[in-house]
C-alpha positions as CSV (number, residue, x, y, z in Angstrom):
1,M,0.0,0.0,0.0
2,Q,1.4,3.4,-1.0
3,A,2.1,5.8,1.8
4,K,-0.1,8.9,1.9
5,I,1.7,12.0,0.8
6,T,1.5,14.8,3.4
7,E,1.3,18.6,3.0
8,H,4.8,18.7,4.4
9,D,6.0,16.5,1.6
10,L,4.2,18.6,-1.0
11,V,5.9,21.8,0.2
12,K,9.3,20.2,-0.1
13,M,8.4,18.9,-3.6
14,C,7.3,22.3,-4.7
15,M,10.5,24.0,-3.4
16,A,12.6,21.5,-5.3
17,E,10.7,22.3,-8.5
18,L,11.1,26.0,-7.7
19,C,14.8,25.7,-7.5
20,T,14.9,23.8,-10.8
21,K,12.8,26.5,-12.4
22,A,15.2,29.2,-11.1
23,G,18.1,27.4,-12.7
24,F,19.7,25.6,-9.7
25,L,20.7,22.0,-10.2
26,T,19.8,21.0,-6.7
27,A,18.0,22.5,-3.7
28,D,20.8,21.5,-1.4
29,D,23.7,23.6,-0.2
30,L,22.5,26.9,-1.8
31,V,24.7,29.9,-0.6
32,Q,23.1,33.0,0.8
33,R,23.3,35.1,-2.5
34,E,21.5,32.2,-4.3
35,L,18.8,32.1,-1.7
36,L,18.4,35.8,-2.1
37,L,18.1,35.4,-5.8
38,L,15.4,32.8,-5.1
39,C,13.5,35.3,-2.9
40,D,13.8,37.9,-5.6
41,S,12.6,35.5,-8.2
42,V,9.4,34.8,-6.2
43,E,8.9,38.5,-5.6
44,A,9.4,39.4,-9.3
45,K,6.9,36.7,-10.5
46,T,4.2,37.1,-7.8
47,G,4.8,40.4,-5.9
48,V,4.9,38.4,-2.7
49,L,7.9,39.0,-0.4
50,I,9.3,35.8,1.2
51,S,12.1,36.3,3.8
52,L,15.4,34.5,3.5
53,S,14.7,32.6,6.8
54,T,11.4,31.4,5.4
55,V,13.0,30.1,2.2
56,K,15.6,28.2,4.3
57,R,12.9,26.6,6.4
58,L,10.8,25.6,3.4
59,L,13.9,24.1,1.6
60,N,15.0,22.2,4.7
61,G,11.5,21.1,5.8
62,Q,12.0,22.8,9.1
63,F,8.5,24.0,9.8
64,S,5.9,22.5,12.1
65,R,2.9,24.4,10.7
66,I,1.9,24.6,7.0
67,P,2.9,28.1,5.7
68,Q,0.2,30.7,4.9
69,V,-1.8,30.4,1.8
70,A,-0.2,33.5,0.2
71,T,3.3,31.9,0.7
72,L,2.1,28.5,-0.8
73,N,0.5,30.2,-3.8
74,A,3.7,32.3,-4.3
75,I,6.0,29.3,-4.4
76,A,3.6,27.3,-6.6
77,V,3.1,30.1,-9.1
78,S,6.9,30.6,-9.3
79,A,7.4,26.9,-9.9
80,G,5.0,27.1,-12.9
81,Y,1.6,26.3,-11.6
82,Q,-1.6,28.5,-11.4
83,S,-1.9,28.1,-7.6
84,W,-1.1,25.9,-4.7
85,Q,-4.3,24.0,-5.3
86,D,-3.3,23.5,-8.9
87,F,0.1,22.1,-7.8
88,K,-1.6,19.7,-5.3
89,F,-4.1,18.5,-7.9
90,N,-1.3,18.0,-10.4
91,K,0.7,16.0,-7.9
92,S,-2.2,13.9,-6.7
93,G,-2.9,13.0,-10.4
94,Q,0.7,11.9,-10.9
95,L,0.7,9.8,-7.8
96,N,-2.6,8.2,-8.8
97,A,-1.2,7.4,-12.2
98,V,1.7,5.4,-10.8
99,A,-0.2,3.6,-8.1
100,A,0.1,-0.2,-8.1
101,P,-2.8,-2.1,-9.9
102,G,-5.3,-4.2,-7.9
103,K,-5.0,-7.9,-7.6
104,D,-8.2,-8.7,-9.4
105,A,-10.5,-7.1,-12.0
106,A,-13.4,-6.5,-9.6
107,R,-11.1,-4.6,-7.2
108,S,-9.7,-2.6,-10.1
109,K,-13.1,-1.7,-11.4
110,N,-14.3,-0.6,-8.0
111,S,-11.1,1.4,-7.5
112,T,-11.5,3.1,-10.8
113,Q,-15.0,4.1,-10.0
114,A,-14.0,5.4,-6.6
115,K,-11.1,7.4,-8.2
116,R,-13.5,8.9,-10.7
117,K,-15.8,10.0,-7.9
118,Y,-12.8,11.3,-5.9
119,V,-11.5,13.3,-8.9
120,M,-14.9,14.8,-9.7
121,G,-15.3,15.7,-6.0
122,A,-11.9,17.2,-6.0
123,V,-12.6,19.2,-9.1
124,V,-15.7,20.6,-7.5
125,L,-13.9,21.5,-4.4
126,I,-11.1,23.2,-6.3
127,L,-13.6,25.2,-8.4
128,L,-15.3,26.3,-5.2
129,A,-11.9,27.2,-3.6
130,I,-11.0,29.3,-6.7
131,V,-14.3,31.1,-6.6
132,L,-13.8,31.8,-2.8
133,M,-10.3,33.0,-3.3
134,A,-11.4,35.3,-6.2
135,L,-14.1,36.7,-3.9
136,L,-11.6,37.3,-1.1
137,N,-9.1,38.9,-3.5
138,W,-11.9,41.1,-4.9
139,R,-12.8,42.2,-1.4
140,K,-9.2,42.7,-0.3
141,T,-6.8,43.5,-3.2
142,G,-4.1,44.9,-0.9
143,P,-3.4,47.7,1.6
144,G,-5.9,50.6,1.4
145,D,-5.4,54.3,1.7
146,I,-1.7,54.0,1.2
147,G,-1.5,57.6,0.0
148,K,-2.1,58.7,3.6
149,A,1.1,57.2,4.8
150,H,4.1,59.4,5.8
151,F,7.7,58.3,5.8
152,S,11.0,60.3,6.4
153,A,14.5,59.7,7.7
154,L,17.1,61.8,9.6
155,K,20.7,61.0,10.0
156,V,21.9,62.0,13.5
157,T,25.5,61.0,13.2
158,G,26.6,62.7,10.0
159,N,28.3,60.3,7.6
160,D,29.9,58.2,10.3
161,I,29.9,54.4,10.3
162,P,28.1,53.0,12.1
163,N,25.3,55.5,11.5
164,T,22.2,56.1,13.5
165,V,19.1,57.0,11.4
166,V,15.8,58.1,12.9
167,F,12.8,57.1,10.8
168,K,9.5,59.0,11.2
169,Y,6.4,57.3,9.9
170,N,2.6,57.4,10.2
171,V,0.5,54.5,9.1
172,D,-2.6,55.2,11.3
173,S,-4.8,55.8,8.2
174,V,-3.6,52.8,6.2
175,A,-5.7,49.7,6.0
176,A,-3.3,46.7,6.4
177,D,-2.6,43.8,8.8
178,S,1.1,44.5,9.4
179,F,3.7,47.1,8.7
180,F,7.5,47.0,8.3
181,I,10.5,49.3,7.6
182,Q,13.3,47.8,5.6
183,Q,16.4,49.9,5.7
184,S,17.9,48.7,2.4
185,W,17.8,45.9,-0.3
186,D,18.6,43.4,2.4
187,K,15.3,41.7,3.6
188,N,17.1,40.6,6.8
189,R,17.1,44.2,7.8
190,R,13.3,44.4,8.0
191,V,11.7,45.6,11.3
192,R,8.1,45.4,12.2
193,V,6.4,48.7,13.1
194,Y,2.9,49.5,14.4
195,K,0.1,52.0,14.2
196,N,0.0,54.7,16.9
197,N,3.8,54.6,16.9
198,Y,5.7,57.1,14.8
199,T,9.5,56.6,15.3
200,L,12.0,53.8,14.6
201,T,15.7,54.3,15.3
202,D,17.9,52.0,13.3
203,I,21.6,51.5,12.7
204,Y,23.4,51.4,9.3
205,Y,26.6,49.5,9.6
206,E,27.7,49.9,5.9
207,P,28.1,53.0,3.9
208,G,26.4,53.6,0.5
209,Y,23.3,54.8,-1.1
210,H,20.5,52.9,0.6
211,V,16.8,52.9,-0.3
212,A,14.6,52.4,2.8
213,K,11.1,51.0,2.3
214,L,7.9,51.4,4.3
215,M,5.8,48.3,3.8
216,A,2.2,47.4,4.4
217,N,1.7,43.7,4.5
218,D,4.1,42.6,1.7
219,K,3.7,45.8,-0.5
220,V,6.1,48.7,-0.6
221,I,4.1,51.8,-0.1
222,K,6.8,54.5,0.4
223,K,10.6,54.7,-0.4
224,I,13.2,57.2,0.7
225,A,16.9,57.5,0.0
226,V,19.4,57.3,2.9
227,S,22.8,58.3,1.6
228,I,25.9,57.6,3.7
229,P,29.0,58.6,1.7
230,T,32.6,58.1,2.7
231,D,34.6,60.4,0.4
232,K,37.4,57.9,1.1
233,W,38.0,54.1,0.8
234,V,36.6,52.1,3.7
235,F,37.4,48.5,4.5
236,Y,35.5,45.8,6.4
237,A,35.0,42.1,6.7
238,K,31.6,40.4,7.0
239,E,30.6,36.8,7.7
240,R,28.4,35.0,5.2
241,L,25.5,34.8,7.7
242,P,22.1,36.6,7.8
243,K,22.1,39.8,9.8
244,S,25.9,39.6,10.3
245,I,27.5,42.9,11.4
246,P,30.7,44.0,9.6
247,K,34.0,44.3,11.3
248,Y,35.9,47.4,10.2
249,I,39.5,47.2,9.1
250,N,41.9,50.1,9.8
251,P,44.9,49.7,7.5
252,A,48.2,51.3,8.5
253,I,48.5,52.6,4.9
254,P,45.0,52.9,3.3
255,L,46.3,53.8,-0.2
256,R,49.4,52.6,-2.1
257,N,50.0,54.5,-5.4
258,G,46.5,55.8,-5.1
259,C,44.9,52.3,-4.8
260,P,43.2,50.9,-1.8
261,A,45.3,48.3,-0.1
262,I,45.0,46.2,3.0
263,T,47.4,43.6,4.2
264,P,46.9,40.4,6.2
265,Q,48.6,42.2,9.2
266,D,46.0,45.0,8.9
267,V,43.3,42.3,9.2
268,L,44.8,40.7,12.2
269,N,45.5,44.1,13.9
270,S,41.7,44.9,13.5
271,F,40.8,41.7,15.4
272,V,39.2,39.9,12.4
273,D,39.3,36.1,12.6
274,V,40.5,35.0,9.2
275,K,39.4,31.4,10.0
276,T,35.7,32.4,9.6
277,D,33.9,32.5,6.3
278,N,34.4,36.2,5.6
279,L,33.9,38.4,2.6
280,Y,36.3,41.4,2.6
281,S,35.1,44.6,1.0
282,E,36.8,47.8,-0.2
283,A,34.3,50.6,-1.0
284,Y,34.3,54.2,-2.0
285,F,31.2,56.5,-2.0
286,P,31.5,60.2,-2.9
287,S,29.3,62.8,-1.3
288,K,28.2,64.1,-4.8
289,F,27.0,61.9,-7.6
290,E,25.9,63.2,-10.9
291,N,27.0,60.7,-13.6
292,S,24.7,58.2,-15.3
293,S,25.2,54.5,-14.6
294,D,24.1,53.8,-18.2
295,N,27.3,55.1,-19.8
296,F,30.7,54.6,-18.1
297,V,33.9,52.7,-18.3
298,M,35.9,51.3,-15.3
299,R,39.4,49.9,-15.8
300,F,41.4,48.2,-13.1
301,R,44.3,45.9,-12.6
302,I,43.7,43.5,-9.7
303,R,44.6,40.2,-8.1
304,V,43.3,38.4,-5.0
305,K,45.6,37.4,-2.1
306,A,44.2,34.3,-0.3
307,L,44.0,34.4,3.5
308,K,43.2,30.7,3.8
309,N,42.9,27.7,1.6
310,V,39.7,28.0,-0.4
311,P,38.8,25.9,-3.5
312,C,37.1,28.8,-5.3
313,P,38.7,32.2,-5.0
314,Y,36.1,34.9,-5.5
315,L,36.0,38.5,-6.6
316,M,33.0,40.8,-7.1
317,S,33.6,44.1,-8.9
318,E,30.8,46.6,-8.5
319,V,29.7,50.1,-9.6
320,F,27.1,51.2,-7.1
321,C,24.0,52.8,-8.4
322,Q,20.8,54.4,-7.1
323,Y,18.2,51.8,-8.1
324,Y,19.7,48.5,-9.1
325,F,22.9,46.5,-8.7
326,M,25.7,46.7,-11.3
327,Y,28.3,44.0,-10.8
328,F,30.1,40.9,-12.1
329,T,32.1,38.2,-10.4
330,N,35.2,36.2,-11.2
331,T,36.4,32.9,-9.9
332,S,38.6,30.0,-11.2
333,K,37.3,28.3,-14.3
334,G,36.6,25.1,-12.4
335,C,34.1,27.0,-10.2
336,A,32.2,28.7,-12.9
337,S,28.8,27.6,-11.6
338,Y,29.3,29.9,-8.7
339,L,29.6,33.0,-10.9
340,L,26.9,35.7,-10.6
341,A,26.3,39.0,-12.3
342,Q,23.6,41.7,-12.3
343,F,23.1,44.6,-14.7
344,G,20.1,46.7,-13.9
345,E,17.1,44.4,-13.7
346,K,18.9,41.5,-15.4
347,N,20.1,38.8,-13.0
348,L,22.5,36.1,-14.2
349,N,23.5,32.9,-12.4
350,G,26.3,30.7,-13.4
351,R,24.2,27.6,-12.9
352,S,21.6,28.6,-15.5
353,A,23.7,30.9,-17.7
354,D,27.1,30.4,-19.3
355,L,29.4,32.8,-17.5
356,S,32.5,30.6,-17.8
357,A,34.3,33.3,-19.8
358,L,34.6,35.3,-16.5
359,G,36.6,32.4,-15.0
360,V,40.3,33.5,-14.4
361,D,43.2,32.8,-12.2
362,L,42.7,35.5,-9.5
363,S,46.1,34.8,-7.9
364,N,47.7,36.5,-11.0
365,W,47.3,40.1,-12.1
366,Q,44.3,40.6,-14.3
367,D,43.5,43.7,-16.4
368,M,39.8,44.3,-16.3
369,E,37.5,46.7,-18.3
370,F,33.8,47.1,-17.4
371,R,32.0,49.2,-20.0
372,V,28.4,50.3,-20.3
373,K,27.1,52.2,-23.3
374,D,23.4,53.0,-23.7
375,K,22.6,50.0,-21.3
376,K,24.8,47.6,-23.3
377,I,27.4,45.8,-21.2
378,S,30.9,44.8,-22.3
379,I,33.5,43.1,-20.1
380,S,37.1,42.6,-21.2
381,I,39.9,40.8,-19.5
382,N,43.5,41.3,-20.5
383,G,42.5,43.2,-23.6
384,A,40.0,40.6,-25.0
385,Q,36.2,41.0,-24.7
386,V,34.8,38.0,-22.9
387,F,31.3,38.9,-22.1
388,S,28.4,41.2,-23.4
389,S,24.8,41.7,-22.3
390,V,22.0,44.3,-22.3
391,Y,19.5,45.6,-19.7
392,H,16.6,48.0,-20.1
393,Q,15.8,49.7,-16.8
394,S,18.1,52.6,-15.9
395,C,20.1,52.2,-12.6
396,G,20.1,56.0,-12.0
397,K,23.3,57.8,-11.0
398,I,26.6,56.2,-10.1
399,T,27.0,56.4,-6.3
400,G,30.3,54.6,-5.8
401,L,32.5,51.7,-6.6
402,G,33.9,48.7,-4.7
403,F,35.5,45.3,-4.7
404,T,34.6,42.3,-2.5
405,S,36.4,39.0,-2.2
406,N,36.9,36.0,0.0
407,G,40.5,37.0,0.1
408,L,42.2,40.5,0.0
409,C,41.9,42.5,-3.2
410,E,45.2,44.0,-4.3
411,L,45.0,46.8,-6.9
412,Q,47.7,48.4,-9.0
413,S,45.4,50.9,-10.7
414,V,41.7,51.7,-10.8
415,E,39.9,54.3,-12.9
416,L,36.2,55.1,-13.4
417,K,35.2,57.6,-16.1
418,T,32.2,58.7,-18.2
419,L,32.4,57.7,-21.8
420,E,33.2,61.3,-22.6
421,G,36.4,61.1,-20.4
422,K,35.2,62.8,-17.3
423,V,37.0,61.3,-14.3
424,I,34.7,60.0,-11.5
425,Y,37.6,58.3,-9.7
426,S,41.2,57.7,-10.6
427,S,44.0,56.2,-8.5
428,S,46.6,58.3,-10.5
429,S,45.0,61.5,-9.2
430,Q,45.1,60.2,-5.6
431,Q,48.9,59.8,-5.5
């Protein structure tokens, strides 16, 4: 006798199909950025925000209660079904199709008739459920009176890092079940707020141009910019864990020949444990930004100095923008499935797209060029173009540049210009 499939099993089956649909070969051992891409994929297809912790629990089957209907519908639709009920009906049909035949004809006939009655009954129930859901959606399509919400922010610590920001909000007249403030793109930095309360004080641990969001239920109803520039290079290490707080690195000599440079001794002197799974960042954010992210060229000569034995050295080179991410990654050719890139609204994953041309030996010096012309991407390595792409939604103004690695980035030169030759940043001018 075939074991009855449970709702718990169905959720895990759906998550496995969702991962396949998103381009991952397996649902096992996804790294944090891949999990974030999975969250973003669900949000892009359904408009439903699912937190990183929720996705992890669903993938690992670590939940005692069945998730909310909205979450189930979101993962089912993202996996290619019309709804959670459609997914369940599809799977029940498949399971019935492979069920073992009866031992005699009479039992088979009775079983077939019973199945027909069961299927007809299930169809009726599903139709009723669809009608009921449609009525509920018609009655409540989302938060109401969102135009009456107020949202503002005030930095009380200048441009220092860490930076305390006081958010002022008013959602008393908005019709919704729950409210949140999310301080940036990172969904882990989402804090619940309530009616009849009007202030939230939060901490920004990283510099940059952040877009804070006021949310009603799962919908963004207000956005405001929180700009925390540096006007110099800053250095920090951050563990690959949700809600991890960066550890700042204070190098003895921040610039060498105008290029940012930190040494292993700088890391140790800043009390950073190199044995942990850290990413090391070097970032520069000017106070003023006026140049378009849709037309620029960045050239740099770089290599990565390993701090420990890692099978896949990793480098992310990024031009920070107002609205979207603009970056590409490099690693060794044998680790090409780990490569990621994003240009505007276009996300690329090495598991579902061929990014192998970005595979290089990061222990040796590499001459890189990152060029954007009218939203057309071109990446060259050591004088040869290796990658091209295109995006459609503008990223706004350039707000900074930076490099992130699981080792230490060592630069000999770095230059960011407009296509007309206007210097945004140049190491030669910093000497």
